[in-house]
VMD Tcl script that draws the C-alpha trace (Angstrom):
set ca {
  {-3.58 -0.57 1.26}
  {0.05 -0.82 2.38}
  {-0.74 1.03 5.60}
  {-3.43 -1.55 6.32}
  {-0.95 -4.38 5.73}
  {1.45 -3.01 8.33}
  {-1.27 -2.17 10.84}
  {-2.67 -5.69 10.52}
  {0.64 -7.53 10.83}
  {1.57 -5.35 13.82}
  {-1.81 -5.80 15.49}
  {-1.91 -2.03 15.92}
  {-5.63 -1.86 16.51}
  {-7.55 1.17 15.36}
  {-10.96 2.25 14.17}
  {-11.26 2.31 10.39}
  {-13.26 4.80 8.34}
  {-13.90 4.32 4.64}
  {-13.65 7.66 2.83}
  {-15.32 8.61 -0.44}
  {-12.78 10.99 -1.94}
  {-15.41 12.81 -3.97}
  {-17.19 13.69 -0.72}
  {-14.44 14.13 1.86}
  {-15.85 14.58 5.37}
  {-14.92 17.67 7.34}
  {-13.33 15.55 10.09}
  {-10.83 14.13 7.61}
  {-9.87 17.53 6.23}
  {-9.52 18.94 9.74}
  {-7.12 16.13 10.60}
  {-5.15 16.34 7.34}
  {-5.81 19.23 4.94}
  {-3.93 17.40 2.15}
  {-7.19 15.56 1.51}
  {-5.76 12.17 0.53}
  {-5.81 8.80 2.24}
  {-4.60 7.17 4.37}
  {-4.68 9.34 7.48}
  {-3.92 7.91 10.93}
  {-5.17 10.01 13.84}
  {-3.63 8.90 17.13}
  {-5.43 9.15 20.46}
  {-3.12 11.91 21.66}
  {-4.07 13.94 18.60}
  {-0.97 13.44 16.46}
  {-1.59 12.77 12.77}
  {0.39 10.47 10.47}
  {-0.74 11.05 6.89}
  {1.79 9.31 4.66}
  {1.28 5.59 4.10}
  {4.95 4.65 4.44}
  {5.15 6.59 7.72}
  {2.09 4.75 9.02}
  {3.81 1.47 8.15}
  {6.96 2.41 10.01}
  {4.98 3.70 12.99}
  {3.01 0.46 13.28}
  {6.07 -1.78 12.91}
  {8.03 0.26 15.45}
  {5.32 -0.67 17.96}
  {5.29 -4.38 17.12}
  {7.07 -6.24 14.34}
  {6.32 -9.96 14.79}
  {7.76 -11.01 11.40}
  {10.78 -8.72 11.47}
  {9.64 -6.59 8.54}
  {11.86 -3.67 9.49}
  {14.88 -5.90 8.98}
  {13.83 -6.42 5.35}
  {13.58 -2.79 4.33}
  {15.10 -0.99 1.36}
  {14.47 2.77 1.56}
  {16.07 3.43 -1.83}
  {13.91 0.84 -3.58}
  {10.78 2.14 -1.87}
  {11.71 5.69 -2.92}
  {12.07 4.51 -6.53}
  {8.62 2.94 -6.25}
  {7.00 5.97 -4.64}
  {8.67 8.41 -7.04}
  {9.42 7.41 -10.65}
  {7.36 4.21 -10.73}
  {4.24 5.82 -9.25}
  {4.68 8.72 -11.68}
  {4.57 6.25 -14.57}
  {1.77 4.22 -12.99}
  {-0.52 7.24 -12.60}
  {0.00 8.29 -16.23}
  {-0.39 4.75 -17.54}
  {-3.56 4.16 -15.54}
  {-5.10 7.63 -15.98}
  {-3.64 9.08 -19.22}
  {-6.52 11.48 -19.88}
  {-6.28 12.96 -16.41}
  {-2.58 13.68 -16.89}
  {-2.54 14.41 -20.63}
  {-0.01 11.62 -21.06}
  {0.83 8.86 -23.53}
  {0.01 5.67 -21.60}
  {2.33 3.49 -23.67}
  {5.33 5.68 -22.88}
  {4.62 5.40 -19.17}
  {3.81 1.71 -19.41}
  {7.30 1.18 -20.79}
  {8.78 3.34 -18.04}
  {7.00 1.29 -15.41}
  {8.08 -1.94 -17.06}
  {11.72 -0.98 -16.56}
  {11.13 -0.90 -12.79}
  {9.21 -4.19 -12.88}
  {12.17 -5.85 -14.59}
  {14.41 -4.61 -11.79}
  {12.02 -6.08 -9.24}
  {11.91 -9.40 -11.09}
  {15.69 -9.61 -10.91}
  {15.66 -8.71 -7.20}
  {13.09 -11.37 -6.40}
  {14.72 -14.15 -8.44}
  {17.36 -15.38 -5.93}
  {15.16 -15.94 -2.85}
  {11.54 -15.13 -3.70}
  {11.11 -11.78 -1.95}
  {12.68 -8.36 -2.38}
  {14.99 -8.58 0.63}
  {15.47 -12.27 1.22}
  {13.33 -15.36 1.53}
  {10.61 -13.88 3.76}
  {8.25 -10.99 3.17}
  {9.22 -7.68 4.70}
  {8.57 -3.97 4.65}
  {9.89 -3.51 1.12}
  {7.52 -6.16 -0.24}
  {4.46 -4.77 1.54}
  {5.31 -1.19 0.58}
  {5.73 -1.93 -3.13}
  {3.29 -4.77 -3.84}
  {0.09 -2.65 -3.92}
  {1.53 -0.47 -6.70}
  {2.60 -3.49 -8.74}
  {-0.94 -4.83 -8.26}
  {-2.39 -1.63 -9.74}
  {0.02 -1.73 -12.66}
  {-0.83 -5.36 -13.42}
  {-4.57 -4.70 -13.22}
  {-4.49 -1.82 -15.71}
  {-4.16 -4.24 -18.65}
  {-4.18 -7.81 -17.29}
  {-3.83 -9.44 -20.71}
  {-0.73 -7.42 -21.56}
  {0.77 -8.00 -18.11}
  {0.05 -11.71 -18.39}
  {2.18 -11.91 -21.52}
  {5.27 -10.43 -19.91}
  {8.30 -12.59 -19.20}
  {8.51 -11.69 -15.51}
  {8.12 -15.09 -13.84}
  {9.59 -14.18 -10.47}
  {7.60 -10.97 -10.13}
  {4.37 -12.70 -11.13}
  {4.86 -15.51 -8.62}
  {5.71 -12.95 -5.93}
  {2.60 -10.89 -6.69}
  {0.34 -13.93 -6.78}
  {1.75 -15.10 -3.47}
  {1.03 -11.81 -1.75}
  {-2.44 -11.47 -3.25}
  {-3.28 -15.02 -2.20}
  {-2.04 -14.61 1.37}
  {-4.21 -14.66 4.47}
  {-2.78 -11.25 5.38}
  {-4.01 -9.69 2.14}
  {-7.44 -11.28 2.53}
  {-7.70 -9.92 6.07}
  {-7.27 -6.28 5.03}
  {-9.70 -6.35 2.09}
  {-12.70 -5.32 4.12}
  {-15.51 -3.56 2.27}
  {-17.19 -0.75 4.17}
  {-19.75 1.92 3.44}
  {-18.36 5.48 3.34}
  {-18.06 6.89 6.85}
  {-20.41 9.62 8.06}
  {-20.33 11.62 11.28}
  {-22.04 9.65 14.03}
  {-21.40 6.19 12.54}
  {-20.51 3.36 14.91}
  {-16.77 2.71 15.14}
  {-15.47 -0.22 13.07}
  {-12.43 -1.93 14.66}
  {-9.50 -2.96 12.48}
  {-6.32 -4.94 13.19}
  {-7.13 -5.32 16.87}
  {-4.06 -6.52 18.71}
  {-3.06 -4.59 21.80}
  {-6.09 -2.30 21.72}
  {-7.14 0.69 19.62}
  {-4.35 3.14 18.84}
  {-6.40 5.67 16.93}
  {-8.36 6.06 13.72}
  {-7.31 5.19 10.18}
  {-9.09 6.88 7.27}
}
mol new
graphics top color blue
foreach p $ca { graphics top sphere $p radius 0.5 }
foreach p [lrange $ca 0 end-1] q [lrange $ca 1 end] { graphics top cylinder $p $q radius 0.2 }
display resetview
C-alpha cells in the first residue's frame, strides 16, 4: 500500500499486477525469489522489492509535495521493526504462537509516541503529509482494524484524526483499486500514469 501511495503521488506510471500470495506466479518469483509483495520491475530489468525502497525510488524521480523533506528514517525503522513485529503477532497470534494482548500493548506504546509527534502540527514531520506519514500510516491502519472497538476507545485524539484524514484523502482513494489476480497473458493495467510507464509493480 505505501509503495502505491508514493508511486501515485510521484506520477511514476507503471503496470500493476494483483498477486494472490497463495498462488504466486512464476514471473513474480523469477523477479524476486523472496516471494512477497510489492515488487517493482523496471524496464531495464532492475528489481526493487522493498516497499520503502520503492517509495524512495519514486520520489527521487518526482516529488511534487516535497515528501522527501518530511522523512524520518529512525521513526520509519521503528515502525518497520518493533511495531510491525507487534502488529503481526497481535493480528495473527495463532500463526506466531503469540499472546495478542502482550503485542497489542507493545504496539500501543508506539502509537502513543506517534500521537505525541502528531499533536503540534497534525502530521509526523510538520503540518503537511510527507514520506514518514505515508510510510507508517498503512501499518497503523492495520493495527486499528484488528479490533476497531478497542481502538476506538483509546485516548489518542491526534493519531485518530491523522489516520482518518489520510484514509479519507483523494490520494488514498486513488490507490484502492480492486483487481483480479494477474495471470500470464493478461492485458496490462496502468497505474499512477504521470510521465509514462516506468515498469511493473506486483
